[in-house]
N, C-alpha and C positions, 0 to 999 in steps of 0.2 A: 459588392466592396464594403468591407468595414469602413466606417468613420470613426475612427477612433482605433472556423470552418470546421466539420464538428462532429463530436460522435453524437450519435443517438441512445438512447436507455439500450442496457442489455435487455437479451432477450429472455422471457420468463420460459425456465427450461421445463416447468411443471405443465406448460402449456402447449409446448411444441412436441408433438409425438408422431416421431417418422415412423414409417410402415418398417418393418424390421425386413429389409431386404438383404442385408449383411450378417455374416455370420457372428454372432457374439455369445458365448455360452458362459457358464459360470467361472470355469477356469479362467477366461479372458478376463471377468472382471477383478478375479482375486490378483492376477498378473498387472492388471492397472493400479490397483490399490498397492502392490508392493513398489511397482516402480514409482509411483508420485511420492511416496512416504520417502523412499531412498533418496530420490533427487530433490525433494524441494520439504520433507518433512511433514507432509500435507495426509493428516488421517480421513481417508475417505469412507464416511460412512456406507453401511450394509443399504441403506434405502438411496442411496444415491445412483444406483443401476442403470436408471433410466437417463439421469444426467450425463453419465458416464458416455452412454450409446450416442447420444444425441450430439455431443461435441465432438467425440471422436469420428464417427460416423463422416463430418466432413473431410477430415483430413485423409480415412481411407479411400472417398469419394476423388480426391484432389489427385492422388496415386494412384486411381484405377484398380484399387484392391477391394475384394468382397469377402476377407475373412480377417476380423480383428487377430488372429493368432499371427498371420502371416506380417500382418502389418508389426505386432510387438516383436516377432522373430527378428524382423528387419530392425525396428528400433535398439533390442537389445546389442545385435551382432555390430552396432556402430554406435560405439561410445562417443566419439566426435561429432556426430551429425548435428545438423542443423535442424533437424526434425524435433531434436529434444525439447528447442527452443518454442516449438510449435505446440509440443505435446502439453507442456509444462503452461503455457499460456492458455489453452482450450481448457484446463482443468482449475485455472484460476479464480475463485470467485470475487468480482469486483462490485462489492454493495457500498455507496459513499453519497456524500452529500455535503453543500456547503454549510459547515458552521453544524453538522452531525454533531450530537451529544453536546448542546449549547452551552451546558453548565461549565465546561471546561476553560471557556474562551474567556471571563472575566478575571479568572484566577490566571492564566495566563497572561494576559495584559497587564494586571497587578503586579507579576514577577517581570515582566520585561520593563514597566518604568522603574520598579527598584534596581533593578541590574543596569540599565541603561544600555548603552550602545556598544558594539564589538559583541555581543552574544552569539552563540551558535545553537541552531535549533535542528535536530535530525526527526525528521518524518520518517519513520520504520513501516512501511507499508502504505506508500502514495497511492494505489492505483491510479485511475484516471484524473486526479490533481485536485480534485476540490477540497479535500483536507490541506494540502500544504497552502494554497492558494488563501486559504481560509487564515491561516497560519499568518500568513504574510500580509493580510489584510490586517489583521489584530495588530501587527506592529505597527505599521503604517499608522493606525488610530492612535496608538499608543505612544509612537515617536515624534511622528510628523517626518518633516525631511530627513531628521537625523536617522531614520529607517534605514535607510541604503547602507548604512554600516553594520547593519546583520545580516548574517547569512544562513540561508536555510538549505540542508540538504534532503534531498527527497529520494527515497529509494524503494523499489519493487522488484519483484522477480519477473513479472509480468511485462516483456518487452512491448507489447501492443497496447497497454494501458498505459504505459508510459511515453509512447510516442503521442498518446491521446493528450498526457498531462503537459508536455512540449507545447503542443500547438494551443493548447487553451482557449479552447474552443466548444463554446457551451450551448444549448438549447436557452431561448430568450427566456422561456417559462420558468427555468431551475433558476435563472440569474435574477429574474424580476422578484423572485421570494427573498432577495436580501434588501429591498426596498431601493427607494428612488437615490437616495442618497450612493449607498454603496454601489449602486448602479451605473450612476453618473462619474463615478470618483475612479472605479476600479476597472471597468468595461467599455469597451466601444463596440455600439451595435452595428449589426449587418446591414445592408441594403442591397434591392436587386437581389440578384442569385444568391445572396447570404441573408436574406431576411430571416428571420426566426431565430437568428444566432447571433452570439456575442462573444467576442472574445476578450482575454485578460489584458490590459494595458501593458506595454513594453517595461514600464517602470516596476510594475509589480513582478513581472516575469523575470526582472533581471534578477530580482531578489534570492532565486530558486535555483539548486544545480539540481537536476535530476539524473539518478544514475542507476544503473541495474543493480541488484544485489541480492543474493540468494543468504537470507539469515542463518541457514541451516548447514551449508557447507561450504568449503573455503575462506580463506581470508577475509577480513571486511577492510577495504581500501579506502578507508574514510579518515577524514582528518578531526579528530576529537582532541582533547574531551570536550562534551556539550554541556551546556548549561539546562538545555530541557532535551527529552525524548520523547515524541507524541510515538506510540504504539498499542493503537486500538483497535479490537477487535481483529487482530491478527493473529495471537496466541492460541484462539479457540480453535485453530485448524491445527494446533500440534497436540502432541501426548504430553504427559506430566515431565519425562525426562527431559523432550527437547524443549519444554519451555524452561525449567531449570538450568539448562545450559544457555540459553539465550540470555537469561537473567545475569546470567554469570558475566557474560559477555559485555552486554549493557552497563553494566557495575563498573566495567574496566576502563569505559567510554565515557563515563560521565566526570563532572566537576564535585567535587566535595559536596556541594552544596543544593547539587543539580536537582530535577525533578523529573519524574517518569508518569506519564500519563497515560491510564489505560483504558480499555472499555470498559461499558457498566457493566459487563456480565462477567469480568475478568477479574480475579483476585490472587495477587502475588504473595500475599504475606504468609502462607502456609507452605508456599513454594520456596521461596527464599530467605535465606536469615539477613542477606546484604539490603533488604528492602523493608521500611515500615510505612503505613500509610500515614498519611497527613489527612487525609478526608476528599471523599465523592472522588474514589479512584484515582488518586494524586499521591503519589510514591517519593521517599526521598530514601537517599543512602542511611544505612543504619548505623555508619559510621564511616568516617574519613577512611579509614583502611579497607573499605570494601572496595573502592575503585582502584586498589593498587592490586588485588586479584590479577594475577597473569594471564594471558590470553593466549593460549596451548597453540593456536592456531595461525597466530600471526608471527 
């Protein structure tokens, strides 16, 4: 029981070496690369062949298949198949942690205090939830009881990762790294069969709306404009054309004085004239007119 359930860490693909009992050739790999690009905009590098095999082999075995070509044929023949979701989930990388790239959170706290209550935050690429919960904790620390008036939208393409995020259960080891104060304030410690786990407190979880969303295809059913968008270490999986289009759509979803937080290895200034660098991979709209750009998909 919890006083106050849960994902284990993801497996290391480089450490897991399956025996090649399934038929997987160079053409199959190229088909996978093409399909995941068309489906999710993800650019799969040449050196990911072993990762693709190890992750998708589980899907083939589940369906009693031994040829990747047959699996991909079936997938392409059924455009509305639920297997597309499993295919995408399998190839999505979810590397995250609480307060990852910690230099962003004091900047966020300052902005929250300056803007006050009623602001909207979008975490685009929520993964298993550590980032949006870090945002919620920062809001609580900055605003106290008034934090309940702040709404956080957390989206991801990976439905399995979102299920983990909604459950809000993490290893006690990862939670204890936050320090005693945050552990007591924001988490409930598990006991008995739940020993070694910690769950996010309901009042923190209530601040976040988790939704499945594909940044690359279809309309974005979201309720903007947003004061702050966190999209960190997501764009690195897309090519420049896709990155540019996503930035255009981000601009249309931001308030004129909104902020966009990017990952440490991402540089948006050369991709889009809509944004200018404020510092420490934090961007602002270059001009108020930037957010007026139409979103052609809506």
